[in-house]
C-alpha positions as CSV (number, residue, x, y, z in Angstrom):
1,X,227.6,26.6,-1.4
2,X,224.9,24.7,0.4
3,X,223.7,26.2,3.7
4,X,223.5,23.4,6.2
5,X,221.0,25.3,8.3
6,X,218.6,26.0,5.5
7,X,216.0,23.2,4.9
8,X,216.0,21.5,1.6
9,X,212.7,21.4,-0.1
10,X,211.6,18.4,-2.1
11,X,211.8,19.0,-5.8
12,X,209.1,17.3,-8.0
13,X,210.9,18.8,-11.0
14,X,213.6,16.0,-10.5
15,X,211.2,13.4,-11.9
16,X,210.4,15.6,-14.9
17,X,214.1,16.1,-15.6
18,X,214.8,12.4,-15.3
19,X,212.0,11.7,-17.8
20,X,213.3,14.4,-20.2
21,X,216.8,12.9,-20.0
22,X,215.3,9.6,-21.1
23,X,214.2,10.9,-24.4
24,X,215.9,14.3,-25.1
25,X,219.6,14.8,-25.9
26,X,220.0,18.0,-23.9
27,X,218.2,19.1,-20.7
28,X,218.5,22.5,-19.3
29,X,217.6,23.4,-15.7
30,X,217.0,27.1,-15.7
31,X,216.1,29.5,-12.9
32,X,217.1,32.5,-10.9
33,X,220.2,32.6,-8.7
34,X,220.0,30.5,-5.5
35,X,217.0,28.6,-6.7
36,X,218.7,25.2,-6.2
37,X,219.8,24.4,-9.8
38,X,223.2,23.2,-8.8
39,X,221.9,21.1,-5.9
40,X,219.3,19.4,-8.1
41,X,221.8,18.8,-10.9
42,X,224.3,17.2,-8.5
43,X,221.5,14.9,-7.2
44,X,220.9,13.8,-10.8
45,X,224.5,13.1,-11.5
46,X,225.9,9.7,-10.7
47,X,229.2,7.8,-11.3
48,X,228.3,7.4,-15.1
49,X,228.0,11.1,-15.6
50,X,230.7,13.7,-15.1
51,X,229.9,16.9,-13.3
52,X,231.7,20.2,-14.1
53,X,231.1,23.7,-13.1
54,X,232.1,26.7,-15.1
55,X,232.3,28.6,-11.8
56,X,235.6,26.8,-11.3
57,X,238.3,29.1,-12.9
58,X,240.4,26.2,-14.3
59,X,237.3,24.6,-15.9
60,X,236.1,28.0,-17.2
61,X,239.5,28.7,-18.8
62,X,239.7,25.3,-20.4
63,X,236.2,25.6,-21.8
64,X,237.0,29.1,-23.2
65,X,240.3,28.1,-24.7
66,X,239.1,24.9,-26.5
67,X,235.3,24.5,-26.6
68,X,235.6,21.6,-29.1
69,X,238.0,19.6,-26.9
70,X,236.1,20.5,-23.8
71,X,232.8,19.0,-25.1
72,X,234.4,15.9,-26.7
73,X,236.0,14.8,-23.4
74,X,232.7,14.0,-21.7
75,X,230.0,11.4,-22.3
76,X,227.6,12.1,-20.6
77,X,228.1,15.3,-18.6
78,X,226.4,17.8,-16.4
79,X,227.7,21.3,-17.0
80,X,226.8,23.8,-14.3
81,X,226.5,27.5,-15.2
82,X,226.6,27.0,-19.0
83,X,225.8,30.7,-19.6
84,X,229.4,31.6,-18.6
85,X,230.7,30.0,-21.8
86,X,228.1,30.4,-24.5
87,X,230.6,29.2,-27.1
88,X,230.0,25.6,-25.8
89,X,226.4,25.7,-27.1
90,X,227.5,25.3,-30.7
91,X,229.8,22.4,-29.8
92,X,227.0,20.7,-27.9
93,X,224.8,21.0,-30.9
94,X,227.4,19.4,-33.1
95,X,227.9,16.6,-30.5
96,X,224.3,15.7,-30.2
97,X,223.7,15.8,-33.9
98,X,226.5,13.3,-34.3
99,X,225.3,11.1,-31.4
100,X,221.6,11.3,-30.8
101,X,221.4,9.3,-27.6
102,X,219.2,11.0,-25.0
103,X,220.5,12.5,-21.8
104,X,223.9,13.3,-23.1
105,X,224.0,16.8,-21.6
106,X,222.4,18.1,-18.4
107,X,223.0,21.9,-18.2
108,X,222.2,24.5,-15.6
109,X,221.9,28.2,-16.2
110,X,220.4,31.4,-14.9
111,X,216.9,32.4,-16.0
112,X,218.3,34.8,-18.6
113,X,220.1,32.1,-20.5
114,X,217.2,31.6,-22.8
115,X,217.7,35.1,-24.1
116,X,221.0,34.1,-25.7
117,X,220.1,33.8,-29.4
118,X,222.6,31.1,-30.1
119,X,221.2,28.9,-27.4
120,X,217.5,29.0,-28.5
121,X,218.4,28.7,-32.2
122,X,221.2,26.0,-32.0
123,X,219.4,23.6,-29.6
124,X,215.9,24.0,-30.9
125,X,214.3,20.6,-31.0
126,X,217.3,19.1,-29.2
127,X,216.7,20.5,-25.7
128,X,214.1,20.2,-23.0
129,X,213.9,23.2,-20.6
130,X,212.9,22.7,-17.0
131,X,212.3,25.9,-15.1
132,X,213.2,25.8,-11.4
133,X,211.6,28.3,-9.2
134,X,212.9,29.2,-5.7
């Protein structure tokens, strides 16, 4: 939830993310809690890109129940809090191997997401990581 009283600081990382989305299939915005990942991801999402958050219980349950169907329904998509359903990573890999257009997936995740072995192995060479500091 955005605090209306807290000032929003300009994020130069937004330009780096846009550049990465122009030539990389998957872009991950990683960082600690409350660093602004969701806010930045939403700013980079437009009418041509779906936005889903795995913090939403219905979305979370759908992603857990059918990772294949969940990933196939979106082109392109921003998935917020990807670490909540790591099973999606394999399906993202399969999707971007089949369709190599850049910018297909914009993901956000906590700083410890890069310690998930399936993420670093599955998306090696397919993903740009942009670290967001508070």
